[in-house]
Each structure stands twice: as structure tokens, then as C-alpha cells.
C-alpha positions, 0 to 999 in steps of 0.5 A: 690570923694566918698560920706559920709553917709549923701550924701555929699562929703568926702572932705574939701573946703578950701578958701585961702583969700589971693588969693580968690581961693578955693581948694577941699581936699579929706578926707580919712578914719578916718577923715584924709587929706593927707598933700601933698594935701595942697601943691597945695595951693599957692599964685603963681606958684613959691611958695613951697606950704602950709605946716602944722606946728605941733611941737611934731606931736600932730595931725599928723599921720605918718603911717597907722598901723594894730598893736595897737589901742588906744582910749584915751578918753575911756581908750581903748588899743587893740593889733591887736583888742584884748583888753589888759585886756583879753590878760593880763588875759589869755595870756603869753608874748610870745603868745602876742609877736606872736600876735603882730608880726604875726597879729593873736593869735597862735594855740598850734603848732604855739606857740610851734614852736615860743617858740622853735625859741625864745629859740634857740636864747637866747645865745649871742656871747662870744665877747659881754662879751668883749664889756660889760667888757669895761664899768665902774662898775657903767655904767648905765644899759640902756647905756650898753644895747643900746651899746650892741644891736648896737654891736650885729648887727656887728655879723649879717651883713646879717641883712642889707638885710632888704627887705628879709622877711625871713631874717627879721623874723630871726633877729626879733627872735634873738633880742626878744630872746637875749634882756633878756640875754643882759639885765641880763648881764648889771645887773650882770656887775653892781653887779660885778658878773659873767654872768649866761647863759640862761637856755632854759627849763625855761619860758621867764620870769623865765629864765630872773630872773634866769640870773639876780639873780642866785647865786651858784649851785642848780636848780632855783625855779621860784615863779609862782606869781612873774613870772606871774606878770613880764609876765603881765608887759611885756604884758602891755609894749609890744607896745603902738602905735606911741609913741616917741621911736616907731616913732624913730624906724620907722624913722630910719627904713625908711632909710633901716637901719638894725634892730639892729641900729634902735632898738638902736635908739629907745632905746635911745629915751626910755632912755629919762626921759620923756619917759622911766623914769616916774616910777622912778620919781613916786618912788622918789615922793612917797619917798619924801612924806614919810608919809600919814600925808604929803599927804594933803600938797603935793596935795595942792602944786600940785594945786598951781603948786609947786609940780608935781603929777608923774604917773598921766595923759597921752599924749594919755589917757584922762580916766583911763589908762587900764594898770594901773588897771591891774598893780594895781591888779598884785601889790596886788598879788606880795606884798602877796609874797614879803611883802607890800611896805609901799609906796603902802599906800601913792600911794593908798591915792594919787589915791583916792584923785585924783579920787575924787577931781574935780581939778584932775578929770577935768584935766583928771589926772588919774593914768597911767601905770607908777604909780604902775609899779615901786612899783612892780619892786622894790618889785621884787628886781630890782634896779631903773636903771633897770627900763628902761631896763625892759621897753625895753625888752618887747617893743622890740617886738612892735618896731620890729612889727612896723619896719616889718610893715613899710618895707611892706608898699607900701608907704614907704618913707624915713622920711624927715620932713620939717622945717620953716626957721626963720633965717637970710636972705642972708648975705655976708661974712665978713672978719675976720679983719672987724668983 
């Protein structure tokens, strides 16, 4: 038992009033107790022991990680210790990907080698196109992408050897590289256009846009402002600690599933509208408001709980989401190129009211990452159904970094939460004729 800074013990004393017994529970770094330590609290030796009940894991830590740090009260987000603001300003997405996967910013030679490795794996097997062609013309892009990633795993059976670190790294490079290709194929399928193969001399984001929008012959010309804005959006979405989809990735990975299967499961979690569909909901809200004149009535409706203010507030952040201010600046630069989206004025006025009105301030309803991202995606000519796909491409890096860390964890154990059973007690079977 260690002591804290004031000379006291780093422990809790718990008194069970049912029995009068007292238990001393160690407090670990970060004001954490181990849930299994509660199991010693019993009325008698035949009991299972005490459990905590935490729907949605609101106050349960499932892992120890070195990847992403969030302080929601102060609006802080850091990757491997580096503030997201600095990374968004100075780094490229692949540089941030290297950081998340390896723990340190790369030297120039390390980055060159990493970019080469990713570029070398952008092509996908031709049979994947057969998988794509099996979907209806109007199949949702995210459903197609999830299915394609799961199918991709069948081409690499060696990926099941998840405890070979070198093999894991190969699969990580393959997935990071091939996600934009698969994503672009889903878009082209939906548009009724033939797929465009990767052009590996282009940057990561320029190559992606080329595969999406290239028509006919000629060399693709990337707009540097548009390319940089998409790179920043990818950086901001690369990881976000133990959210719903990352938890799904870790839970699936805990069974020693291959990364393609685990990634498909994480993407399924992201596809849920409460996770990856928030920016689409923001656009729908802005369109429904329609004009600046309708804003006061809408905001009064929010206060009466008749309307929902989408893109404000966050499960983690109780201050301004640091990603939102970065995206807002990027939006201004994008609109200089693409033309101003009239919905932006409505968005800015909503933000102004929310930041000044005590009703919203007292409830920590600050803009989050989704509030402006949909406006940028729309300006960059992405249809709404591509929004979760655009989320999944960069988040693949975070998911894989978390999966790789999981498999190196000496406390790795297959995920198996407990339940509290409140159903019927034992009953005897009743024959059909007596029911």
C-alpha cells in the first residue's frame, strides 16, 4: 500500500452495512479502483461478490492507453501528448498516422518510408470489384464499405496471426492504404461510374479525391486549399479515445479476431446515427431552419424541448470542442475557393446565440466537431451518404493503433461484461396442451 502526498494511504475503506465488515480497496493512478477488488465484498462465502452497474460505461475505464488524452472540462485533445491544434496546423495526415501508430513524430526518412509503405498498398484485388458490383445501385456507401473491408480479410488469411507484431504492422499498412480506394469505389458505384485506380504519385488526400471525381483523360489537378482542408479533417477525426466504435474495435480484437473483422465491427458502430451521423443531422437542421428570420423561433423551441440543437454539446467535452474551432477556420478557407454556403450564416448565428445565452452556456452546449464538418464536406462535393465514410477513413488509423496497443497489453483478456439478471426465477416446463 502506497501513501499519497498528504501522508495518507492510497486506498478506500468501504463499510458494508449489511454485515458490518470493512474492506480496504487500493486506489491506483488516476483515482481508479479495480472492479475485481469489489468482488471480495460478500454477505457470505457463497455470494458472487459486489459488482458495479454502469450502463453505457459512463464511469468505467476498460483499458490503460498511451494514445489519446482528453480533458473534456478544459477542451483539451492530444495525440500522444501533442495538442491537436499544433498537429492540425503543422502536420499532414500521414505524419499524424505515423505518430498514432508508433508513438513518436517521424523523422523525414521515417516519414518517407512510411508514406512509401502506405502508397505501395493502395491497390485492391480485382475480385473486390465483383463484391462491389453485387450491390444495388442505391446501396448506402457505408454498408458497402463495411462489407468490402470484411471481404478484404479473405484475401489475407495470414492476418489471423494477430500476435505476430511484424504481421500486424503489414495488415495495418494495408488497411490504412486501401480504405480510401474502397471508399472511392463505393462512391463511383453509386454514381454509376467505373472505378478509378490510385495514382500513387499524388498525396494521400489528393489521390482520394482523384479516385472520387476524376472524369475522362488528363492529369488531375489538386486544389491545395481543398487538399489541405481534407487533410486537416482527417487529422481531427483520426482518434478520439474510448468512444463507441473504438470500444467495439477493442472488444472484437480481444477475441484475437483479425483486424479486417474487427475494423468492420467498429465501422458498424460508427454507422449508427448517434455516433457517425451527427454532421448529417446538423445539415438537416440548418436546412429546416432555412433563413436567418427563423432562428429566434427555433432557439425558443430548443429551450422548450420542442427542437433539438444538433452539433452542440458532447458526451466528453464540457467546454468548446477544440476540433470545432479548427474546422471553423478551415471552412472559411474552403468557402473562399468553393463559394460561401448560405447555411453558414445560419450556423454562425446559432453559435453566437449559444455562446451568449445562459440557457445554453449553463448546459455546456458548445459547438462540437460535427457542427461545421458537414458544411465543408458538402462544399467539397461529397453527398451526405459519404459523411460516415469520410469519418471512417481517418479513424481507421486510430482504431488500428488501439487494436495494436490492445494486443501488446499484458492484461489482455477477452471482453466479457457481467449482467444483472432480473428475469423469472426457475420455472418448470409446461406442456403445450396445458398452456
